[in-house]
C-alpha positions in Angstrom: 128.0 196.9 112.5 130.5 194.8 111.8 134.1 195.2 113.1 135.1 198.3 115.1 134.1 201.8 115.1 133.5 204.9 117.5 130.7 204.7 120.0 129.0 208.0 121.3 126.3 207.9 124.0 124.7 210.7 125.4 122.0 211.7 128.3 120.3 214.9 127.7 119.0 216.4 130.7 117.4 220.0 132.1 120.3 221.7 133.9 122.5 219.9 135.7 124.2 221.2 139.1 126.9 222.7 138.4 129.3 221.9 141.4 128.7 218.3 140.6 128.9 218.2 136.7 132.4 217.3 136.8 132.7 214.2 138.8 129.0 213.5 136.9 130.5 213.5 133.5 133.9 211.8 134.5 131.9 208.9 136.3 129.5 208.4 133.4 132.1 208.0 130.9 134.0 205.9 133.8 131.2 204.0 134.1 130.5 203.2 130.5 134.5 202.2 129.2 134.6 200.1 132.4 131.2 198.2 131.3 132.2 197.7 128.1 135.4 196.7 128.6 134.7 194.1 131.5 132.2 192.8 128.5 135.0 192.6 125.5 134.2 195.5 123.6 136.8 198.3 124.0 140.2 197.0 122.5 143.8 197.8 123.3 143.5 201.3 120.4 140.4 202.4 122.0 140.4 206.0 123.4 138.0 207.6 126.1 137.3 211.3 125.5 134.2 212.3 128.1 132.1 215.3 127.6 129.8 217.1 130.5 127.8 220.0 129.8 125.0 222.1 131.8 122.9 219.8 129.8 124.5 216.7 129.1 126.5 214.1 130.1 128.3 212.1 127.1 131.5 210.1 126.5 133.1 208.6 123.3 134.7 206.0 122.8 137.3 204.7 119.4 137.5 201.6 118.3 134.6 199.9 119.9 133.6 196.4 118.2 130.6 195.8 116.8 129.8 192.2 118.5 132.5 191.0 121.3 134.6 188.6 120.7 133.7 184.4 121.1 135.0 182.9 124.3 136.1 179.4 125.6 134.7 178.8 128.4 136.0 175.0 130.1 133.2 173.5 132.9 133.4 170.9 135.0 130.7 169.1 135.3 131.4 166.0 137.5 133.8 163.2 138.8 135.1 160.6 136.3 133.6 158.4 138.4 130.4 159.8 138.6 130.5 159.9 135.2 131.6 156.9 133.5 130.4 153.6 134.3 133.6 150.5 134.9 133.9 150.1 131.2 134.8 153.8 130.8 131.3 154.3 129.3 129.1 157.3 130.0 126.8 157.1 132.4 122.7 158.0 132.2 123.8 160.8 134.6 126.5 162.0 132.2 123.8 161.5 129.2 121.4 163.9 131.1 123.9 166.7 132.2 125.4 166.6 128.5 121.6 166.7 127.0 120.2 169.6 129.6 123.8 171.9 127.8 123.0 170.8 124.3 125.7 168.8 124.5 123.9 165.4 123.8 126.0 164.0 120.5 129.2 164.4 123.1 128.1 161.3 125.1 127.7 159.4 121.7 131.6 160.0 120.2 132.9 159.2 123.7 135.9 158.2 124.0 136.3 160.7 120.6 135.0 163.9 122.4 137.9 165.7 122.4 138.3 166.9 119.2 136.0 170.0 117.7 135.0 172.8 118.9 132.6 171.4 121.7 134.9 169.0 123.3 134.9 166.3 126.4 137.9 165.8 128.7 138.9 163.6 131.2 141.4 165.7 134.1 142.8 165.4 136.7 141.2 167.9 139.8 143.2 167.0 142.5 143.4 163.6 144.0 141.1 162.6 141.2 140.0 162.8 137.5 136.9 165.4 136.7 134.8 165.4 133.2 135.1 169.1 131.7 133.2 170.3 129.0 135.0 172.8 126.6 133.0 175.0 124.6 132.7 178.4 122.7 130.7 180.8 123.6 129.7 183.5 120.8 130.1 187.0 121.2 127.2 189.3 122.2 126.2 191.8 120.1 126.7 195.7 121.5 123.8 196.1 121.9 123.3 193.8 125.1 126.7 194.9 126.2 125.9 198.8 126.1 122.4 198.6 127.3 123.7 196.6 130.9 126.7 199.0 131.0 124.9 201.9 130.8 122.3 201.0 133.4 124.8 199.6 135.8 126.5 203.2 135.5 123.7 205.1 136.6 123.3 203.6 139.0 126.4 204.2 140.5 126.7 208.2 139.4 127.2 210.1 142.4 124.2 212.0 142.6 124.2 214.6 145.4 120.2 214.2 145.5 117.6 212.5 143.0 114.4 213.9 141.7 111.3 211.9 140.6 109.7 213.1 137.6 107.3 211.6 135.3 108.9 210.3 131.8 108.1 210.3 128.4 104.1 211.3 127.9 103.9 209.8 131.2 101.6 211.6 134.4 103.0 209.7 137.5 106.7 211.0 138.8 108.1 207.1 138.6 111.0 207.8 136.7 114.2 208.8 138.7 117.7 210.9 138.5 119.2 213.9 138.8 117.7 216.0 136.6 114.9 215.5 134.3 116.5 213.7 131.5 114.9 214.6 127.3 116.8 212.7 124.8 119.1 209.7 124.4 121.7 209.9 122.0 123.9 206.3 121.1 125.5 205.9 117.7 127.8 203.3 116.6 129.6 204.9 113.8 126.9 205.8 112.3 124.0 203.6 113.4 121.7 203.9 115.7 122.4 201.0 119.0 118.8 200.7 120.1 119.2 200.8 123.9 117.2 202.5 126.3 117.2 204.5 129.9 115.4 206.2 132.0 112.1 206.0 130.1 114.1 207.3 126.8 114.8 205.4 123.8 118.1 206.2 121.6 118.4 207.9 118.1 120.8 210.0 117.0 119.2 214.0 117.7 120.6 216.2 120.2 120.0 219.1 121.4 121.6 222.5 120.7 122.3 225.6 123.0 119.5 227.3 124.8 119.8 230.4 123.2 122.3 230.3 120.4 120.8 227.4 118.4 117.9 224.4 118.5 116.9 221.3 119.5 116.9 218.4 117.5 120.1 218.5 115.8 120.7 215.0 114.1 124.4 213.8 114.2 125.4 212.0 111.4 127.9 209.5 112.9 129.6 209.2 116.3 132.9 210.5 115.0 131.0 213.8 113.6 129.4 214.1 117.5 131.7 217.1 119.1 132.3 218.9 115.8 128.2 218.7 115.3 127.7 220.1 118.6 130.7 223.2 117.9 129.0 224.0 114.8 125.3 223.5 114.7 124.6 223.5 118.8 126.7 226.5 119.6 128.0 223.5 122.4 131.6 222.9 123.8 130.9 219.2 125.1 134.0 218.9 126.4 134.5 220.1 130.2 138.4 220.2 130.0 138.8 222.2 126.4 135.7 224.4 128.1 137.6 225.2 131.2 140.7 225.9 129.5 138.8 228.5 127.2 137.2 230.0 130.4 140.5 230.6 131.8 142.5 231.8 128.4 139.8 234.1 128.1 139.7 235.4 132.0 143.5 236.4 131.2 142.9 238.0 127.9 139.8 240.6 129.1 142.3 241.3 132.4 144.0 243.2 130.7 147.4 242.9 132.9 145.7 242.7 136.0 145.6 239.3 138.4 142.6 237.0 138.0 141.6 235.7 141.1 140.2 232.6 139.6 140.3 229.5 142.5 139.5 225.8 141.3 135.7 225.4 143.0 135.0 228.5 141.3 136.2 228.0 138.0 134.7 224.3 137.8 131.4 225.3 138.9 131.3 228.2 136.5 132.0 225.7 133.4 129.6 223.8 134.9 127.4 226.7 134.2 128.1 227.9 130.6 127.6 225.7 127.1 129.5 228.2 124.7 131.3 230.6 127.5 132.3 234.3 126.7 134.0 236.7 128.8 133.1 240.2 129.9 134.6 242.7 132.0 132.6 245.0 134.3 133.5 247.9 136.8 132.2 249.3 140.4 132.3 252.3 142.7 135.8 252.3 143.4 134.4 253.6 147.0 133.5 249.8 148.2 136.8 249.0 148.4 137.0 251.0 151.9 135.4 247.5 152.8 138.1 244.8 153.6 138.8 243.5 150.2 137.8 239.9 151.4 134.4 240.6 151.7 134.3 242.4 148.6 135.9 239.0 147.0 134.0 236.6 148.3 130.2 238.5 147.3 131.6 238.2 143.9 132.3 235.2 143.7 130.0 233.5 146.0 127.3 235.1 144.9 127.8 236.8 141.5 130.3 234.1 140.5 132.2 236.5 139.3 136.3 236.8 139.0 137.5 239.9 141.1 141.0 241.3 139.6 144.1 242.4 141.5 146.4 245.4 139.9 149.9 245.9 140.1 150.4 246.6 144.2 148.2 243.3 144.9 145.4 245.6 145.8 141.9 244.6 144.4 140.7 246.5 141.2 137.4 248.1 140.8 136.5 245.9 138.0 135.1 242.1 137.9 134.7 239.9 134.9 131.9 237.7 134.3 131.5 234.6 132.2 128.3 234.6 130.2 126.5 232.0 128.6 125.7 234.4 125.3 128.1 235.2 123.2 127.1 238.6 121.6 129.0 241.8 119.7 127.1 244.0 121.5 128.0 243.4 125.3 126.6 246.1 127.1 123.3 245.4 128.2 124.9 242.1 130.1 127.9 244.3 131.3 124.9 246.9 132.9 123.3 244.4 134.3 126.2 242.7 135.8 127.1 245.8 137.3 123.6 247.2 138.3 123.4 243.5 140.6 126.7 243.4 142.1 126.6 246.9 143.5 123.7 246.3 145.1 125.7 243.4 146.5 128.2 245.8 147.3 126.1 248.4 148.7 125.1 245.8 151.2 128.6 244.4 152.4 129.6 248.0 152.7 126.5 248.6 155.0 127.0 245.8 156.8 130.6 246.3 157.5 129.7 250.2 158.7 126.7 249.0 160.9 129.1 246.0 162.9 131.8 248.7 163.4 129.4 250.7 165.7 129.4 248.4 168.8 132.5 247.4 169.6 134.0 243.7 169.5 133.9 243.4 173.2 130.6 244.9 173.9 129.1 241.7 171.7 130.4 239.1 173.8 127.8 239.3 175.7 125.6 238.4 173.1 127.1 234.8 173.0 124.6 233.9 175.2 122.3 233.5 173.4 124.1 231.1 170.7 124.2 227.6 171.5 127.4 226.2 171.1 126.1 222.4 171.8 123.6 221.3 173.7 125.7 219.5 176.0 128.5 221.9 176.3 126.6 225.2 176.7 126.2 228.5 174.7 129.0 230.1 172.7 129.9 232.6 175.9 130.3 229.5 178.0 133.1 228.0 175.8 134.9 231.3 175.4 135.5 231.1 179.0 136.6 227.8 179.0 138.9 229.2 176.5 140.2 232.4 178.4 141.6 229.7 181.0 143.0 227.2 179.2 144.9 229.9 176.5 145.7 231.7 180.0 147.5 228.4 180.7 148.8 227.4 177.5 150.5 231.0 177.1 152.2 230.5 180.7 153.2 227.2 178.7 154.6 228.4 175.5 156.5 232.1 177.3 153.4 234.0 175.0 151.8 237.1 177.1 149.1 235.5 179.3 146.7 238.7 179.5 146.9 239.3 175.8 145.6 235.8 175.2 143.3 235.5 177.8 141.9 239.0 175.9 142.3 237.5 172.7 140.5 234.1 173.5 137.8 236.7 175.3 137.0 238.3 171.9 137.9 235.7 169.2 134.2 234.2 168.7 132.5 237.8 168.8 132.0 238.3 165.2 129.8 235.6 165.1 127.5 238.1 166.3 127.6 240.6 163.5 125.4 240.9 160.1 128.8 240.2 158.2 129.8 236.8 159.5 125.6 236.0 159.9 126.0 236.9 156.1 129.2 234.6 154.8 129.7 232.8 157.9 133.2 231.6 156.3 134.5 235.6 157.4 134.4 234.9 160.7 137.8 235.1 162.5 139.0 237.1 159.5 136.1 240.0 160.3 136.8 239.6 163.8 140.3 240.6 163.2 139.4 244.0 161.3 137.1 244.8 164.1 139.4 244.2 166.9 141.7 246.5 164.5 139.0 248.9 164.6 138.7 248.8 168.4 141.7 249.7 168.6 143.1 246.1 169.7 147.3 245.3 170.1 148.1 244.1 167.2 148.6 240.4 168.8 145.3 240.0 170.1 143.7 241.3 166.5 146.0 238.8 165.0 145.0 235.5 167.4 141.7 236.8 166.6 141.5 235.4 162.9 144.4 233.2 163.6 143.2 230.8 166.6 141.1 228.9 163.8 144.6 228.2 162.1 145.2 225.7 160.0 141.5 225.1 159.2 142.5 222.4 156.0 145.8 220.5 155.0 148.5 222.8 154.4 146.8 225.9 155.9 148.9 228.7 157.3 149.9 228.6 161.1 149.3 231.1 163.6 151.9 233.3 163.4 153.0 234.5 167.2 152.6 233.6 170.6 149.5 235.2 171.2 148.2 233.2 168.4 149.3 230.2 169.3 148.3 229.8 172.2 144.5 231.0 171.2 144.2 228.2 168.5 146.0 225.6 170.8 143.1 226.6 173.3 140.3 226.2 170.8 141.7 222.9 169.5 141.7 221.8 172.9 138.6 222.5 173.9 136.6 221.3 170.8 138.6 217.9 171.5 138.3 217.8 175.3 134.5 218.6 174.8 133.7 217.0 172.6 136.0 213.7 173.8 134.3 214.4 177.1 130.8 214.1 176.1 131.4 210.6 174.0 131.0 212.3 170.6 134.7 210.8 169.3 134.9 210.0 165.0 133.7 206.4 164.3 135.1 204.6 161.7 135.3 207.4 158.1 132.5 209.4 160.7 134.0 212.5 161.8 130.9 215.4 162.0 132.6 218.0 164.3 136.1 217.3 162.3 138.1 216.5 165.2 140.8 214.6 163.2 141.4 218.1 161.5 141.5 219.5 164.7 144.1 216.8 166.5 146.0 217.3 163.2 146.7 221.1 163.6 147.4 220.6 167.3 150.4 218.6 165.8 151.1 221.3 163.3 151.2 223.9 165.3 153.5 221.8 168.4 155.6 220.3 165.7 156.4 222.2 163.1 156.4 225.3 165.3 158.4 223.7 168.3 156.7 224.5 170.9 158.7 222.6 173.8 155.5 221.8 175.7 153.7 218.5 177.4 150.8 217.2 175.7 149.4 215.3 178.4 149.5 219.1 180.1 147.4 220.7 177.5 145.4 217.3 177.9 144.7 217.6 181.3 144.6 221.3 181.5 141.6 221.2 178.9 139.8 219.2 180.5 139.9 221.1 183.5 138.2 223.7 182.3 135.3 221.6 181.6 135.3 221.3 186.0 131.4 222.7 186.2 130.0 220.8 182.8 128.6 217.7 183.9 128.2 216.2 180.7 131.8 216.3 180.1 134.1 213.2 181.6 138.0 213.0 182.0 138.8 210.9 178.9 142.3 212.0 178.7 143.7 208.6 178.1 141.0 207.7 175.2 141.9 211.9 174.0 145.7 211.3 174.5 145.5 207.7 172.5 143.5 210.0 169.4 146.2 212.6 169.7 148.9 210.2 169.0 147.1 207.8 166.7 146.5 211.3 164.4 150.2 211.6 165.0 151.6 208.6 163.7 149.4 209.5 160.1 151.5 212.9 160.3 154.4 211.0 160.5 153.7 208.5 157.4 152.7 211.2 155.6 156.0 212.7 156.3 157.5 209.6 154.3 158.6 207.8 157.8 157.8 204.0 158.1 155.6 202.5 160.4 158.0 200.9 162.4 159.9 203.8 162.6 157.4 205.6 164.4 156.3 203.0 166.1 159.6 203.2 167.9 159.5 206.2 169.0 155.6 206.7 169.6 155.3 203.4 172.0 157.0 205.3 174.4 154.1 207.7 174.2 156.2 210.6 174.2 155.3 214.2 176.3 157.0 216.1 174.1 155.4 216.1 170.5 157.8 218.8 168.9 160.8 216.4 169.4 159.0 213.0 167.6 160.1 213.8 163.9 163.6 214.4 165.1 163.4 211.1 167.3 161.8 209.0 164.2 164.3 210.5 161.6 167.2 209.4 164.2 165.7 205.8 164.5 165.0 205.8 160.4 168.9 206.4 159.9 170.0 203.9 163.2 168.1 201.1 161.1 170.2 201.7 158.2 173.6 201.1 160.2 175.7 197.4 159.7 175.0 197.1 163.8 171.1 198.1 163.9 169.6 194.6 163.2 171.6 192.8 166.2 171.3 195.5 168.9 167.7 195.8 167.8 167.1 192.0 168.2 169.5 191.9 171.6 167.2 194.9 173.0 164.1 192.8 172.1 165.4 189.9 173.9 166.7 191.8 176.7 162.8 193.6 177.2 161.3 189.7 176.7 164.0 188.8 179.8 163.2 191.2 181.8 159.0 191.4 181.1 159.1 187.5 182.1 161.4 187.8 185.4 158.8 190.5 186.5 160.2 192.3 189.9 163.2 189.4 190.7 166.1 192.6 189.3 168.3 193.9 192.0 167.6 197.9 192.7 171.1 198.3 191.7 173.9 196.8 189.9 176.3 195.1 192.3 179.9 195.2 190.8 180.9 192.6 193.5 178.5 190.3 192.1 179.2 190.5 188.2 181.4 187.3 188.1 182.5 186.7 184.4 184.0 189.0 182.4 181.7 189.8 179.5 179.0 191.2 182.6 182.4 193.4 183.5 182.8 194.7 179.6 178.7 195.0 178.9 178.9 197.4 182.7 181.9 199.4 181.8 180.2 199.9 178.2 176.7 201.3 179.3 178.5 203.6 182.5 180.1 204.8 179.6 177.4 205.7 177.0 174.8 206.4 179.6 176.3 210.3 180.3 177.1 210.1 176.4 173.4 209.4 175.2 172.1 211.6 177.7 174.3 214.8 177.0 173.3 214.3 173.2 169.7 213.8 173.9 169.5 216.7 176.2 171.0 218.7 173.0 168.3 217.5 170.8 171.1 215.1 168.9 168.5 211.8 168.6 171.1 210.2 165.7 174.1 210.9 167.7 173.0 209.2 171.0 171.7 206.2 168.8 174.6 205.7 166.8 176.9 205.7 169.9 174.9 203.9 171.0 176.2 201.3 167.8 179.8 200.7 169.5 178.3 198.7 172.5 177.2 195.9 169.5 180.5 193.8 170.8 179.4 194.1 174.3 176.3 192.8 174.5 176.9 190.4 172.1 179.8 188.6 173.8 177.4 189.2 176.8 175.0 187.0 175.4 177.3 184.7 174.1 179.2 183.8 177.3 176.8 184.8 180.5 173.5 182.7 181.6 171.2 185.9 182.7 168.8 183.2 184.4 171.3 181.7 187.0 170.6 179.0 189.3 172.1 181.6 192.1 169.0 184.2 192.7 171.6 186.7 194.0 173.6 186.9 190.7 170.2 186.7 188.9 168.9 189.5 190.6 172.3 191.3 189.9 172.5 190.1 185.7 168.6 191.4 185.6 169.5 195.0 187.2 172.4 195.2 184.2 170.0 194.2 181.8 167.3 196.6 183.3 170.0 200.0 183.2 170.9 198.8 179.7 167.3 198.6 178.1 167.1 202.0 179.9 170.1 203.4 178.0 169.3 202.0 174.7 165.8 203.3 174.9 166.1 206.7 176.5 163.1 207.8 173.8 162.3 205.0 171.6 161.8 201.2 171.6 164.6 200.3 169.2 163.3 196.9 169.9 160.3 197.3 167.5 162.8 197.4 164.6 163.7 193.7 165.4 162.5 191.5 162.7 
């Protein structure tokens, strides 16, 4: 093989895990491309195409070299003082080194060895000279490069669980891979690249569709791989192409209805079929009396079906199934799937009807038998804490205390229902349905569902004061309890999702503008654990953790680290105000006076820190002996009420902009006045003046953090 040609590599296996197929296919393709690129076989014109089906991982790369390019190599041999004697002739040490490298003739040609493909040169190396060998490393054949790239790629695949199996005709489970592999195809142009992997030796054979084609399909050339599989194997090899075909088929079969097709389900179904065909089925409309979330989850999770919504937004009594078999007579397939779904929906209706026979509040006592955490007690004990915290939070945010405590009392009761036992994803949602059935107030029923919100990034926030109170209580109880027993996140490990709980807490307080004190909330959470000896009150640690999450929240919102730190270093109690304060700091930093004032503020802070408690209790105007002192004092006497009023009104940007007018007085003070005067009384008075200046300038943010 010479020049460039398309390379295709395929590993043909037993059915791969559908949820893992997409990342596996991409990793296989990326790994081989990177490995061949690193070894010089890929050109600037090369294009990579990944393939992944339930029974294969493959990649095609165009314009792959048959032999990697020659490479000029420079090797430092030894210092010139060691390589050459006083007369400039090669020493025995240099001769032996060159002989070991197969370049003995260069010693004989010295000092005329600087010509030709192999060259010996003397060059400066820092303070001294050294001898360097310049040679050409001949390119390696594609076989060796592909073998190395294939070995490295297989070791690095994101395999969720490895299987051990007997390879080839062996009897021992000596091969490890995600699923047993049966064939290895490797073609460069029309020729087979003789590589091996997982006990298999490459050839040009692949396998077609399990039911619609045959095994042992010969692929003539690498460029013909995709079309050969399509025409002879009834396989759409490209994951993205197959997924797009499924989406198009679903939309055609929907008949004008809206297909409910989440990305995760689409990816999973794409990982289940090689030649997709979409068929429509129906179910008894009587099942629509069950909450549609239950029906949708049953169809998606258990059967991998795609539910449909009618024009009015309600669930239609129809569904779509993606089959791996294309047939002009799909009646048997449709009927079989309808029969299976009927049994599933009947189970869901049975669970729903049976659950409603017991009131939600009658189920609360059963939570005593469900362990929440071995150090934190049962779910019933947890509910008692939730009620207490929710009541206190409700009073703080202006929610109805009784309704909040009632919702907290019922919040976890649906964990004892059969529907949630079958579908844990429905916890909270089913609690709302059952609470509504029991006649609970709408705010209570909504809070039972929404106290879990937000469940993930970008999720909706709880609506209404009662739901907000219970959601805050749920997150505070979780954070305080687990921090109290020493189960804080470490590094990238967060088994209890505490970072998610903290971000949820922050989002509720900030985005719903709840004017509450974070330290008060944390204190209330730890107070609820008074009777739990395993829980230590580590409120400082928990507050620090929440502020750290708040830093990340502000960075995600576009605030720089300095702007966020200027506000957060003061540990603000009202974190609902923090985004506006950080925005004010950003606006202030863009003013022409900002750099000078930030530097002056930093200087003031340093002076006050070093002076300790020398400052006077208050400024004595009679001791202001310099005109610059009077100007600074009067400037901040005028600014203080303005800054306070604007901060009270939430106009933080206006407060900092007002401070910009103090620049001339601040500059003159530091130009004309010696703060650390010899007279102790004068010095104390000037320190008191600077303390007042610092308090006004840093009312809600330490602007010294903006100084370079």
